[in-house]
VOVEXGU-848875 format. One record per residue (C-alpha): residue in three letters; y, z, x. Coordinates in steps of 0.25 Angstrom, whole numbers. Layout:
<nodes>
<node><code>ala</code><Y>Y</Y><Z>Z</Z><X>X</X></node>
...
</nodes>
This chain:
<nodes>
<node><code>ala</code><Y>194</Y><Z>325</Z><X>518</X></node>
<node><code>val</code><Y>189</Y><Z>339</Z><X>512</X></node>
<node><code>thr</code><Y>182</Y><Z>339</Z><X>499</X></node>
<node><code>leu</code><Y>179</Y><Z>353</Z><X>492</X></node>
<node><code>ser</code><Y>170</Y><Z>354</Z><X>482</X></node>
<node><code>ser</code><Y>173</Y><Z>367</Z><X>477</X></node>
<node><code>thr</code><Y>185</Y><Z>377</Z><X>474</X></node>
<node><code>leu</code><Y>196</Y><Z>377</Z><X>487</X></node>
<node><code>ala</code><Y>205</Y><Z>389</Z><X>484</X></node>
<node><code>val</code><Y>216</Y><Z>390</Z><X>491</X></node>
<node><code>thr</code><Y>225</Y><Z>404</Z><X>493</X></node>
<node><code>gly</code><Y>240</Y><Z>399</Z><X>497</X></node>
<node><code>val</code><Y>244</Y><Z>386</Z><X>499</X></node>
<node><code>ala</code><Y>238</Y><Z>373</Z><X>500</X></node>
<node><code>thr</code><Y>245</Y><Z>360</Z><X>506</X></node>
<node><code>phe</code><Y>242</Y><Z>347</Z><X>503</X></node>
<node><code>ser</code><Y>250</Y><Z>336</Z><X>512</X></node>
<node><code>ser</code><Y>245</Y><Z>324</Z><X>504</X></node>
<node><code>thr</code><Y>241</Y><Z>322</Z><X>489</X></node>
<node><code>val</code><Y>231</Y><Z>330</Z><X>481</X></node>
<node><code>tyr</code><Y>221</Y><Z>323</Z><X>474</X></node>
<node><code>thr</code><Y>212</Y><Z>330</Z><X>462</X></node>
<node><code>pro</code><Y>204</Y><Z>322</Z><X>451</X></node>
<node><code>gly</code><Y>207</Y><Z>335</Z><X>443</X></node>
<node><code>ala</code><Y>219</Y><Z>342</Z><X>441</X></node>
<node><code>ala</code><Y>228</Y><Z>353</Z><X>448</X></node>
<node><code>val</code><Y>226</Y><Z>366</Z><X>440</X></node>
<node><code>ser</code><Y>236</Y><Z>377</Z><X>439</X></node>
<node><code>ser</code><Y>233</Y><Z>391</Z><X>433</X></node>
<node><code>ser</code><Y>239</Y><Z>392</Z><X>420</X></node>
<node><code>asp</code><Y>232</Y><Z>401</Z><X>413</X></node>
<node><code>met</code><Y>240</Y><Z>409</Z><X>404</X></node>
<node><code>arg</code><Y>230</Y><Z>422</Z><X>409</X></node>
<node><code>trp</code><Y>236</Y><Z>420</Z><X>423</X></node>
<node><code>lys</code><Y>250</Y><Z>420</Z><X>418</X></node>
<node><code>arg</code><Y>260</Y><Z>432</Z><X>416</X></node>
<node><code>asn</code><Y>276</Y><Z>432</Z><X>411</X></node>
<node><code>val</code><Y>274</Y><Z>417</Z><X>404</X></node>
<node><code>thr</code><Y>289</Y><Z>413</Z><X>403</X></node>
<node><code>glu</code><Y>292</Y><Z>398</Z><X>397</X></node>
<node><code>val</code><Y>302</Y><Z>389</Z><X>406</X></node>
<node><code>ala</code><Y>313</Y><Z>386</Z><X>394</X></node>
<node><code>pro</code><Y>313</Y><Z>372</Z><X>391</X></node>
<node><code>glu</code><Y>327</Y><Z>372</Z><X>394</X></node>
<node><code>val</code><Y>324</Y><Z>376</Z><X>408</X></node>
<node><code>ala</code><Y>313</Y><Z>366</Z><X>410</X></node>
<node><code>met</code><Y>322</Y><Z>355</Z><X>406</X></node>
<node><code>asp</code><Y>333</Y><Z>360</Z><X>416</X></node>
<node><code>val</code><Y>322</Y><Z>361</Z><X>426</X></node>
<node><code>val</code><Y>317</Y><Z>347</Z><X>425</X></node>
<node><code>leu</code><Y>333</Y><Z>341</Z><X>423</X></node>
<node><code>ala</code><Y>335</Y><Z>346</Z><X>438</X></node>
<node><code>leu</code><Y>324</Y><Z>341</Z><X>444</X></node>
<node><code>arg</code><Y>324</Y><Z>328</Z><X>451</X></node>
<node><code>pro</code><Y>313</Y><Z>320</Z><X>454</X></node>
<node><code>val</code><Y>314</Y><Z>313</Z><X>466</X></node>
<node><code>thr</code><Y>304</Y><Z>304</Z><X>476</X></node>
<node><code>tyr</code><Y>304</Y><Z>306</Z><X>490</X></node>
<node><code>tyr</code><Y>294</Y><Z>305</Z><X>503</X></node>
<node><code>trp</code><Y>291</Y><Z>317</Z><X>511</X></node>
<node><code>thr</code><Y>297</Y><Z>319</Z><X>526</X></node>
<node><code>glu</code><Y>287</Y><Z>319</Z><X>538</X></node>
<node><code>asp</code><Y>288</Y><Z>334</Z><X>538</X></node>
<node><code>ala</code><Y>281</Y><Z>337</Z><X>522</X></node>
<node><code>pro</code><Y>269</Y><Z>340</Z><X>519</X></node>
<node><code>gly</code><Y>267</Y><Z>327</Z><X>512</X></node>
<node><code>ala</code><Y>272</Y><Z>319</Z><X>523</X></node>
<node><code>ser</code><Y>260</Y><Z>311</Z><X>524</X></node>
<node><code>asp</code><Y>263</Y><Z>305</Z><X>510</X></node>
<node><code>lys</code><Y>272</Y><Z>294</Z><X>513</X></node>
<node><code>lys</code><Y>273</Y><Z>289</Z><X>498</X></node>
<node><code>ser</code><Y>286</Y><Z>292</Z><X>490</X></node>
<node><code>gln</code><Y>284</Y><Z>305</Z><X>482</X></node>
<node><code>leu</code><Y>289</Y><Z>310</Z><X>469</X></node>
<node><code>gly</code><Y>293</Y><Z>325</Z><X>465</X></node>
<node><code>phe</code><Y>305</Y><Z>335</Z><X>466</X></node>
<node><code>ile</code><Y>313</Y><Z>340</Z><X>478</X></node>
<node><code>ala</code><Y>308</Y><Z>355</Z><X>478</X></node>
<node><code>gln</code><Y>323</Y><Z>362</Z><X>480</X></node>
<node><code>glu</code><Y>329</Y><Z>352</Z><X>469</X></node>
<node><code>thr</code><Y>318</Y><Z>356</Z><X>460</X></node>
<node><code>glu</code><Y>318</Y><Z>373</Z><X>464</X></node>
<node><code>ala</code><Y>335</Y><Z>373</Z><X>461</X></node>
<node><code>ala</code><Y>332</Y><Z>367</Z><X>447</X></node>
<node><code>leu</code><Y>321</Y><Z>377</Z><X>444</X></node>
<node><code>pro</code><Y>325</Y><Z>390</Z><X>438</X></node>
<node><code>ser</code><Y>320</Y><Z>403</Z><X>446</X></node>
<node><code>ala</code><Y>309</Y><Z>406</Z><X>437</X></node>
<node><code>leu</code><Y>302</Y><Z>391</Z><X>439</X></node>
<node><code>lys</code><Y>305</Y><Z>392</Z><X>454</X></node>
<node><code>asp</code><Y>294</Y><Z>398</Z><X>459</X></node>
<node><code>gly</code><Y>284</Y><Z>390</Z><X>450</X></node>
<node><code>ile</code><Y>289</Y><Z>377</Z><X>456</X></node>
<node><code>val</code><Y>294</Y><Z>379</Z><X>469</X></node>
<node><code>asp</code><Y>286</Y><Z>383</Z><X>480</X></node>
<node><code>val</code><Y>291</Y><Z>388</Z><X>495</X></node>
<node><code>ser</code><Y>281</Y><Z>383</Z><X>505</X></node>
<node><code>val</code><Y>280</Y><Z>392</Z><X>518</X></node>
<node><code>asp</code><Y>289</Y><Z>384</Z><X>527</X></node>
<node><code>gly</code><Y>300</Y><Z>384</Z><X>515</X></node>
<node><code>phe</code><Y>297</Y><Z>370</Z><X>509</X></node>
<node><code>leu</code><Y>298</Y><Z>370</Z><X>494</X></node>
<node><code>gly</code><Y>287</Y><Z>363</Z><X>485</X></node>
<node><code>leu</code><Y>285</Y><Z>361</Z><X>471</X></node>
<node><code>lys</code><Y>274</Y><Z>364</Z><X>462</X></node>
<node><code>tyr</code><Y>275</Y><Z>351</Z><X>452</X></node>
<node><code>ser</code><Y>265</Y><Z>355</Z><X>444</X></node>
<node><code>arg</code><Y>274</Y><Z>369</Z><X>440</X></node>
<node><code>leu</code><Y>284</Y><Z>358</Z><X>435</X></node>
<node><code>ala</code><Y>276</Y><Z>353</Z><X>423</X></node>
<node><code>pro</code><Y>280</Y><Z>366</Z><X>414</X></node>
<node><code>val</code><Y>295</Y><Z>364</Z><X>416</X></node>
<node><code>leu</code><Y>293</Y><Z>349</Z><X>414</X></node>
<node><code>val</code><Y>286</Y><Z>353</Z><X>400</X></node>
<node><code>gly</code><Y>298</Y><Z>363</Z><X>397</X></node>
<node><code>ala</code><Y>307</Y><Z>351</Z><X>399</X></node>
<node><code>ala</code><Y>299</Y><Z>342</Z><X>390</X></node>
<node><code>lys</code><Y>299</Y><Z>354</Z><X>379</X></node>
<node><code>lys</code><Y>314</Y><Z>353</Z><X>382</X></node>
<node><code>ser</code><Y>316</Y><Z>339</Z><X>379</X></node>
<node><code>ser</code><Y>307</Y><Z>339</Z><X>368</X></node>
<node><code>ala</code><Y>315</Y><Z>349</Z><X>361</X></node>
<node><code>asp</code><Y>328</Y><Z>343</Z><X>364</X></node>
<node><code>leu</code><Y>323</Y><Z>330</Z><X>360</X></node>
<node><code>ala</code><Y>318</Y><Z>336</Z><X>346</X></node>
<node><code>leu</code><Y>333</Y><Z>342</Z><X>345</X></node>
<node><code>thr</code><Y>339</Y><Z>329</Z><X>347</X></node>
<node><code>lys</code><Y>332</Y><Z>323</Z><X>336</X></node>
<node><code>glu</code><Y>335</Y><Z>333</Z><X>327</X></node>
<node><code>asp</code><Y>348</Y><Z>331</Z><X>330</X></node>
<node><code>leu</code><Y>348</Y><Z>316</Z><X>329</X></node>
<node><code>ala</code><Y>341</Y><Z>318</Z><X>314</X></node>
<node><code>ala</code><Y>352</Y><Z>327</Z><X>310</X></node>
<node><code>thr</code><Y>363</Y><Z>318</Z><X>314</X></node>
<node><code>lys</code><Y>357</Y><Z>305</Z><X>308</X></node>
<node><code>glu</code><Y>355</Y><Z>314</Z><X>295</X></node>
<node><code>glu</code><Y>372</Y><Z>318</Z><X>297</X></node>
<node><code>leu</code><Y>373</Y><Z>301</Z><X>299</X></node>
<node><code>asn</code><Y>366</Y><Z>297</Z><X>288</X></node>
<node><code>ala</code><Y>374</Y><Z>308</Z><X>279</X></node>
<node><code>leu</code><Y>388</Y><Z>303</Z><X>285</X></node>
<node><code>lys</code><Y>383</Y><Z>288</Z><X>282</X></node>
<node><code>asp</code><Y>379</Y><Z>292</Z><X>268</X></node>
<node><code>thr</code><Y>393</Y><Z>298</Z><X>267</X></node>
<node><code>val</code><Y>401</Y><Z>286</Z><X>273</X></node>
<node><code>arg</code><Y>392</Y><Z>277</Z><X>262</X></node>
<node><code>arg</code><Y>397</Y><Z>286</Z><X>250</X></node>
<node><code>leu</code><Y>412</Y><Z>286</Z><X>256</X></node>
<node><code>ser</code><Y>410</Y><Z>271</Z><X>257</X></node>
<node><code>ala</code><Y>406</Y><Z>268</Z><X>242</X></node>
<node><code>ala</code><Y>416</Y><Z>277</Z><X>238</X></node>
<node><code>leu</code><Y>427</Y><Z>270</Z><X>246</X></node>
<node><code>asp</code><Y>422</Y><Z>256</Z><X>239</X></node>
<node><code>val</code><Y>423</Y><Z>262</Z><X>225</X></node>
<node><code>met</code><Y>437</Y><Z>267</Z><X>227</X></node>
<node><code>ala</code><Y>440</Y><Z>254</Z><X>233</X></node>
<node><code>ala</code><Y>435</Y><Z>247</Z><X>221</X></node>
<node><code>arg</code><Y>445</Y><Z>253</Z><X>210</X></node>
</nodes>
């Protein structure tokens, strides 16, 4: 085991063939001052992506970088995920190794999941509004039926 007590800066790709543990959190640079041409991912687009994703369990093949981990894994198939993504999102989520193997930047799926949750929440709010309007219509119809029934009772009593 190698222990570093300072900062390790890697320019390029660092490959780990097993689990990486940290007592802290992995931090991605996200400061607004480092970004330009910021465009929101439409909630509808995010929902389409999430609905197209296929969560799977799997085991690594013997030639995979994670082959030493014999436990069942959980994730997505990179090729399927790439196919589900609009072109504007592909580069941010799918990575191609120098050998041509696909990888996924799983943390970059978080904004897509948030967008889908927002879409789902908005859809639910509309459904609640529709349900409330339908209940009002139903109550109005019930009142009409009661009034007509009472009128018929009066006419039958004559």
